[in-house]
Phi, psi and omega in degrees: 000314180301318182296323179300316179299317180297316180297318178298318179298317180298315180299317179298318179299317179297316180297312179299317178300318180294319180295315183293314183276339183075016182263079184283336182291317176295321180302318179303314180295314180299317181296321177299316179296314180299316179300317179299314179299316180298315180298314179299320179296317179297319178297316178301314180297320182296324184269349180273000000 
């Protein structure tokens, strides 16, 4: 549960950072990585 909160916080920071800097291309890559990590974590949780 704690990790989920941390991940959501990271995503929010990335989104805010992208909005402030206007650098959406970097944001796309970062978001893809974060999404991948979340999916892998959920799969890990499902099988444990």
